[in-house]
N, C-alpha and C positions, 0 to 999 in steps of 0.2 A: 557444559562446554568450557568451563573455566579451568579444566586441566590443560586447555590450550590458552596460552597467556594472551590477554588482550593487549592491544598495541600500547596503550598508555602505561599499563602495568609493566610491560616488557621494557619500555623506555626507562622506567625507574630502576629496573634490575640492571640494565646494561650500563647506566651511567651513575649508579650509586646514589640516585636522588632520594631524599627523605620524603618528598611529597610527590604527587602526580603532576609533573610540570612538563610541558612539551619541550622537545629539542627545537630550538629556534633556528631560523635561517642563518642568523649570525654565527651560530655554533659551527656551521659548515666551513665558514671562512677561516677558522683557526688553523686549518690544515691546508697544505697544498693540494689542489685538485688531483694531481697525479698520484699522490699518496692515498687520498681518501678513496678514489674510484679504481685504483688497482688492487685494493684489498677487499675481499668479499665481506669480511667482518665489518669494516668501516662503511662499505656501501650499504649493507643491511641496516646499520644504525641510521644512515641518512634516509633510507627508504621508509623507515618507520615514521619519520617526521611527516612524510606525505600523508600517511594514514591518519596520524593524530591531528594534522592540520585540517584534513578533509572532513573529519567528523566533529571538529570543534565549531562552536557558534552555530551558524546557519548555513554551512556548506552542504555536504551531502545529506545532512539531516534536516535540510531546509523545510520549514513548514510551508513556505511558498510553493515548493515543489509538490509536497504531499497534500496540500490543502485540497480537499475533494470538491467537486462540483460537477455532478454527472447525473445520469438517469437513475442511478442506484444509490448514490452517496450524497449526504448533505452535511453541513456544519451544524453544531448544536446551538449556535447563536448568530445573530446578525450584528456586525460591528464594523465601524468605519475602517479599522486597520485591515479588515479582510475584504475591503470593497472590491478588490480585483476579482475575487472569487465570484462575486455577484454581478460581474460584468459592468461595474461602474454605474449604479443607478443614479448618481448625481451628475453623470455625464462626463466626468473627468476624475482625476486623482492627483493630488500633490505627492502622496506616498512618501512621506519623510520618516516613516516608522523606523526606529533603530533596528528592530528585529529583521526587517528585510534589507536594510542597508548592510547588516552583518552578513546576510546571504551573499550579496554581491562581493563584498570585501573578502570574506573568508574563502570563497570559491577561488578568487584570483590569487589569494595567498597560497592555496594548495597547488594551483597550477604552476605558480612560480617555483615552488619547491620541487615539483616534478620536473620542471624545465632544467633546474640546476643539476639534478641527478642525471637526466638523460644526456645533457651536454657533457657532464663530467665523465660519464661512462664511455661515451663515444670518443671523447678526446683521449682518455687514458687507454682505451682499447678500440681503435678504429675498426678492427675486424668484426666487432659485434653487429655492425650494420648489415653485414652480408652473410653471417654464419648460418648454417642449417643444423648445427649441433645443439643439443639440449644440455644445459648445465645449470647449477644453482645461480651462476652469474647471469646467464641469459634469461633465466626466470625472473630475476630482479629487474632486469632491463624491461622485460615485457610488463611487469607489474607497474612500473613507473609510467609507461606509455598508456596502459589501460586506465590507471587512476586519472591521468590527465584527460583522457577521452571521456571518462565518466563525468568529470566535472563540467567539461564543455557540453556534453549532451544535456545535462541538467540546465545549464545556462541558456542554451538555445531553445529548450522546451518552454522555459518560463519568461524569457526576455526576447526571443527571436534572434535578430542580428546583434552580435556583441563584439568587442575588440578581441582579436585573435593573436595571441602571443605564444610563440613556440621556442623562444629564446628567453633565458632568465633576464629580468630587469635588474640593473645595478645603478649605483649613484651616478648621476650625470646623464642617464638615459632620458629620452622623451617619454614621459608617462601618459601623455594625452594621445590616445589612439582613436581613430574613427572605427565604427563598427565594420565588421566583415560579414558578407552574406553568409547566412546559416548553411546554405547549400555548399558553399566553398569550404566552410569549416568541416562539415560532415564528410565531404569527399576526402579531405586530408586525413581525418580521423580513421575512416574506413581503410584507406591505403596503409596507414601505419599499423592498424590492428591486424590486418591480413598479413602484413609482413612479419609480425612478431609472434602470432599465436602458435606457430609451428615450433618455436624454440622455447615454449613454456611447458611447465609441468602440470599434471592434473592435481586437483586438491588433495587427493589421498596419497600423493607422493611428496607433499610438503609437510614439514613438522607441525606447522600451525593449522593445517588442513584448510577448512573453509573460512577461517579468519584471515587468510591472505588470499589474494586473487590468484586463481589458477587458470589453466587453459580453457576450462569449461565456461567460466564467466566471460572470458575474452571472446570466445566464439558467440556466446549469447549476446554480448554487447554489440558485436558486429551485426547480428540480426536486428537488434533494437534500433541501431542507428540507420541501418540500411532501409528498414521499413519506415522510419521517420523521414528519411531522405526521399523515399519513393511515395510518401503519402502527402496529404494536404497540410498546409500551414498558413497562418495569417500573415500576409505580406502587406507592406505599406502601399498606399496609393501614390503613384508617381506624381510629384509636383503638388501634392495636397496632403501635408502632414496633419491637417485637421480632420481628414477623412478617416472612417472607421477601418479602412483596409479591406482586402479581399482575400478569400481563401483560394490558394493556388497549389498546384503540384507540377512537377517537371513532366509535362505531357509527352515529350519526346523520349524520355529515358526511364520513366518510373518502373517499367517492367524489369529493366536490368538490375534495379536495386532489390526488387523482390527475389530475383534469381540469386543475387549475392547473399541475401539473408538465408535463402533455402540451402545454398552450398554450405554455409557455416553450420546451420542447424542439422544438416545431414551428418556431418562429422560428429557433432555433439551427441545426437540422439541414436543414430544407426551405425556410426563409424567407430573410431577409437574411443570416443566418449562413453559409449554404451557399457564399457567395462569399468567405468569409474563413477558414473552418475546414473541413478535409477529412481523411479517413483517409489515412495514408501507405500506399500500395499498390504502390509500385515500389521496386526496389533496383538501383541502377546501379553499385554498387561493383565494382571489378575483383578477380577471384579471384587467389589466390596460387599461384605455381608451376603455372600452367595448370590449377588445380583439384586438383592432386595432394594438396596439404595441406588440402583441404576447399574448400567453396564459400561464397559469400554467398547471393544469390537468396532473401533472407528479409527482407521489409520490416518484419515484426514485430520482429526483432532490431534493425533500424535505428532504431526508435523510441528504444531505450535506448542504442544506440551514439551517437546524436546527443547525448544528454545527457552521455555520457562524453567526447565530443569537443567539448563546450561549444558545440553548435549547437542551433538551434531548428527546429521544423517545425510545419506547419499543424494537426497533430493535437492539439498541446498547447494547452490553454485558459488555464492559468495555472501558472507555475513560481515557487515561493518561492526567490528568488535567493540564492545562496551565494557567498561570496568565498573563492577558493582559499587554502589554508593558514590560514584563519581560521574557516571554517564547513563544516558539512555532514556528516551521518551517512549519506548515500547513498554507497555505496562502502565503508562500514564496518559499521554496524548493519544496513543493508539492502544486502546484497551476498553474493557467493559466499564462504562462510566459509573463512578460512585461519587456522591457529593462530599464524603469525608466526614468522619466522626471525630478524628483527632489526627495529630501529625506524628504519633509515635507508635502506631501499630499498622497492620496491613489493612485496616479500614480507612486509611488516609485517602485523601482525594485522588480519584482517577478522572482526569478531565474528560476523556471520551470524545476526542476531536472529530470522530467520524460516526455518523448515525445513518441508519438505513431508511430509505424511502419506504413507506408501507406498501407501495405498489411493487417494490422489489421483494420484500419479505413475504408478502401474501401470495406472490406468484411463484415462489419456490415449490417444486414438487413436494408434496407432504412426505414422500418416502425418501427424499434426498437427505443423506446423512450429513451433508454440509450445512444445512440451514441453521440448526441450533448452535453449531460450532461457530458459524459466521456471525450471527446476530442474536441478541437476547432481548427479552421483554421485561427483565427485572434487574434491580441493582441491590447492593447490600451496603448498609451503613450501620456500624456499631453492632454487628452480629444479627441484624434484622433485615430480612429480605422484603423488598417493596416493589410494586409495579412502576414502570415508567409512565409518563404522560406523553404519548407519542407526538401529539400536536403542540407541545410546548418547546420553547427554545431557551436553554439555559447552559451556562458554562459549568460542566462537571456535575450538574444536578440531574433532575429527574426527566428532562426533556429528550424525547426521541428514542426509538428502538436503536440499541447501541451495538457497535462492533463488539464481538465477543471472543475473538481469536486469542487475545492475551488478557490476563487478569491476575493481579498480584495475589489474590486469595487462592489461586491454583498453582502458585509457584512451589517448587519442592522445598524451598527454604525462603518463605516470604520476606520481603524487605521491610524493615521497620524504620528506615531512615527517611522521614519526610514523605513527599509525594512522588517525585521523579527519581532518577538515578537508580533504576532497578538493576542495571547491568545486563538486561536481556538484549541479546544481539539483534541488530536490525538486518533482516535478511533482504538483500538487494535483488536476488534473483532465485527463482525456483525452477526446477526442470519442467514442472507441469505447465508453467507459463510458456516455456520454449516449445514444448510439444504442440501447444495450441497455436503458436506462431507459425510453426511448420505446416500445420493444417491449413492455416490461412493462406500461406504461400502456395500450397498445392491447389486449392480451389480457386483462388484469384487468378493464378497463371493459367489454369485450365480454362477458366471462363474467358480469358483474353485470347484463347486460341493457341497457346504455347504448347508444343508437343512435349511429352515426357512427364507431364503433371496431370493429376486426376482428382476429381471430387471423391472418387471411391477411396483413394489413399488418404485424403483428408478425413473422411469418416472413420477410417481405421485409427487415425491418430486421436481424434476426438474420443473414440471408444476407450483408448488407453487411460485417459484422464477421467472420463465419466464413470467407468466401471467401478472404481473404488468408492464412488459416492452412493452406491446402492448395495443392499444386502444380497446374498446369493439367490434368495427366492425371488428377487425383483429384477434380476439381470435380463431376463427375456423381455419383459414388458417395458422396463425403464431404460434399457440400453439398446438391445438388439432391435426391438420393434420401434422404439423412438427414433433411432437413426435411419431406419428403413423409410421413414416419412420424408427424408430429405434426399433429393436425387440430383437436380441440376446444380451446377457450380454456384448459382445465385442462392439457391435454397441452402446449400451446405455452408456458404459464407454466413448466412443468418444463424445457422447452428453454431458456428465458431463464435460469433458475436455473443450469443446467449451463454455459451459454455464459459467464455472468459468472464462473464458477469457472475455466474454461479461460483466459479472457482477462485476468483482473484479479488473479491470485494475487500476494500480497505488496504490493499497492497500496492497503492500508488501507481496504478496503471490505467484505470478505466477512463479518466478524463482525457488522457492523451491518446488512448485508443480512439475515442470518439473524434478527437481533433484530426488525426491522420486519416480517418475514414470520411471526414467532412460531414459528420452527422451530429456534432455537438449541439448546434443551435436547434435543429429539429428535435433532438432527444429531450432537451430541457423544456421546450415548449410542449411536447407531447406529455411528459410526466406531469407538468403543471396542470394540463387539462384533465389528466387522469385523477389527480388529487382533488381537483374541484368537483369532478363527477362523483368520486367516492364520497366526498363530504356531503354533497347534495343528496345522495342516496341514503346515507346514514341519517341525515336530518329528516328525510321524508318517511322512512319506514323503520329506522332503528338499526339498520345494518346494510352492508354492501357485500355483494357476492363477486369474487374474483374468478377469472377463467379456470383456476385450479379447483374451484369448488369451495375453497376456504372463504370464510366470512369474517369481516371486521365489524363488530357491533359497537353501538354507542357506549355500552358499559360492559365491564367484566366483573366477576365476583371472586373475591379473594379471602383467604383465612390464614392467619398467622399460627403456625404449628410450633409450640414450645418444645423443649427437649423432652418433657414428660409426655407430651402428645406423640412425639416421634417414637419414643420407647413403647408406648401403649400400642402403636400401630405396627410394631415389629421392625422399625428401622433402627440402625445404630445411630447414636447421637455423637459419637466421637468423630464421625465424618459426615459432612453435609451432603446435599444432593447435587453435586457438581458434575454429574456423569450423564451418559446417554440413557434414553428411554428404551426399555426392552420392548421387543415386538409383542403386541397384544396388550400393552399397558398405556395405549394412547389416551384412554379415558381417565387415567390416574392423575389427579390434579397436582400431585407432588412431583411426578416424574416427567410430565409432559406440559410444556416444552422442556427438553433436556438441556444439559450443560449450563445450569444456572445454580441457584441455591447459595448457601452461606460459606462454603468451604469447610476447612477443618475447625470444628468447634473449639478445641483448646486455645485457638488464637483469638477467641472472642470472649469478652467478659464485660458485664455480667450477663448480658442478654444473649439468647441463642434461639432463633426462630426461623424456620423455613416457611416458604409461602406456597400454599395450595391455591391453584388458579383454575377457574372454570370460565368458559366462554371466550377464550382467546381466538379460537378458530371457527367457532359456530355460535350464532346468536342463541341466547337462552329464551325459552318461552316464559310467560308470566308464572305458570305453574312451577317450572323449574326454579325460577328465582325465589318463589315463596319457600320451597323446600330448602334451598341453600341458606336463606336467611334463618330458618329454623335450626340449621346446623351450625350457625355461627359465622357464616360468610357475610361479607359486606360489599356493597357496590362501589366500584371505582370507575371514574370516567375513563373511557378508552378512545374509541373513534370520535366521541363527542369533543375531545380536546382539539380537534381540527376546526371546530366552530369558532368563528370570530367573536370578539368582544368589543364593547364600546361602539356598536354600530357596524363593525366590519363583518363581512360575510364569511371570511376564512381566516384561520389563525396565521401566526407569523411564518411558520415554515412553508406555507403556500404562497403568501403574498411577498415575503421578503427574499427568499432564496431565488437567485437568478433574476432579480427584479430589474436589473439593467438591460435585460434583453426581452423584448416584447413581440407580440404578433405583428405590431406595426413595423418594427424593425425588420422582421422576416419579410413582410410584404414589400418593404422598400429595398430589399436585397442586401441589407446590412448583415454582416456575420456577428457571431458572438465574440466580443473582445476578451479573449481568455488570457492574453499576454499581460505581464506586469510592466509598468513603466520603469525606466531607469531611475534609480534613487535620485531624489531632487538635488541633494547636495553634490552628488557625483556629476550631474548634468551641469550645475552651476560652476563647478571647478574644472570642467573639461575644455574650456576655451572654445566652445562651439563645436567640438568634435562629436559630442553626444547630444542628440536632440530627440525628444520623445515624439512619436507619431501616433497614429490611431486616435487623434483628438485628445491625447493625454497631456496634462500640464507639465511644464518644465521647471517648476519651482514649488 
């Protein structure tokens, strides 16, 4: 993708900078606004500042926004700075962490730069507010409005009501603003986005393609905001700032927002957008060692491999551009977790900030090609592959089944510069997400008695996404027959909920899906009970059986295969086993589960060993264990890692995650407090305009 210049790098080129330095807001003031915004070239330079400001610090790349906490995702550790994700087990939070102070500050900086550009363009060319013609100039105007809307969407998701500024702030202005209702903010954003989307270009009509915002992303953002506006949200209790708040939606108007979302999605998916964006459904990559080392034939994995190879594809609607060696948490925070052997090769630490609930991983259909791409059971350090300890909680270490969509060892040209800054773009929206949102609109509106919408159409949309997740020989059973089991709008909505989980793990959507569906509290209580039951079963009989028929045992057996071992078995040692498992090889301990291994061997020195794994999905008999020990395998704790220590019944991932929300809270009618408090120093400086509610502290 780096043939498309990232925004920071492009700023350096345009301004002759010797280093990667953002164009500051003050830089805009050196020119008369009429000059800057009457010139397309100068306007474009100013626009790039919005992109660079939005991705700096903790704005659109905010960990607060991305921090998982759902029925399928957990964090790898329990820490006070992430207390909000656990719904405040201490009962409140001062939340003075500089990291999340930066989220607030940097987001409003990006909004202010966007406001400067929008006002400047409207002043220099008033016609732009009413035109219906598409040009490179109207495209930039639409980009600025969409970037501002993206920032405000993020702020309302994680803070709720926030100050709403649509004019640039300058010296002498009143900087202390009271919060505006998130519903009022979202209504304004929707009106503005619907006004400009028609005068924007599609990504394939823009030189920078998906590294700039095109019409497709703007249409998708309309859908996201409309469904957020039509869904549930945590609202303050009137007259009781110490109260937990209540989950509400706009009962009188929610259906109209679903219709607005559907209208935008129809243009994107079935209208003009169909010629510009499409699902990636084919994989033409050549297999390694005639397939002996594993196979490709997985277009779902190709989506993320393209990102790691710096390529773009038509499924991506917008990617927040990152500059290699300067930007990017994809491949570090959002990656297959590695503890790190050193800081100067691609075995350097990958934090792995998203881990999979075992109840999610083991409930994947065993035939689903997305499972092993989505999550993995092993990590690599110093050229040695090792199993995780699912029931442990560690930062960047061995704890938890890890997100697997991105991994530095699978990059076409692995980064060797420390841990982060891989330069892998952050994809903000994929078409598959939008297709499933359209399916949701169809079945929800049909269930509400609205004409022109149907559960049958929703099933067809689900089919488009689900079909590529299964091999040709499994289409009838796993796609056609599977969807035939869902008929009523309520049943089809459940299928949408499930499919969004299988498709979008780790992509920053699940937590807020659950919020707008008003199922977050119930979901986390349910998964906690499932984890406890799973652990009890493993303790009682040595394994737990999941509805899929897969089993999680107390131990697994593993064997480290050296380069010589690999050669003797007929595998190439120049390439590790980081590919898919061929059909019929599910009993092969080196190839199944797939999409793991050590990567390309020349990048590892001096050790080079892949891991053979037995018992990951089916418990082993004592006789089988005896044979494996004779073959050089050794036992590793697996499901038993969920057993508690020091007198505790359960391990940390069960008792710590979501510990601020309990069965007693549910019984008392209290919701899960998923919102972040306003930063403490911001509250103190606001002269009383900003006051935390939901029982959260103000200092």
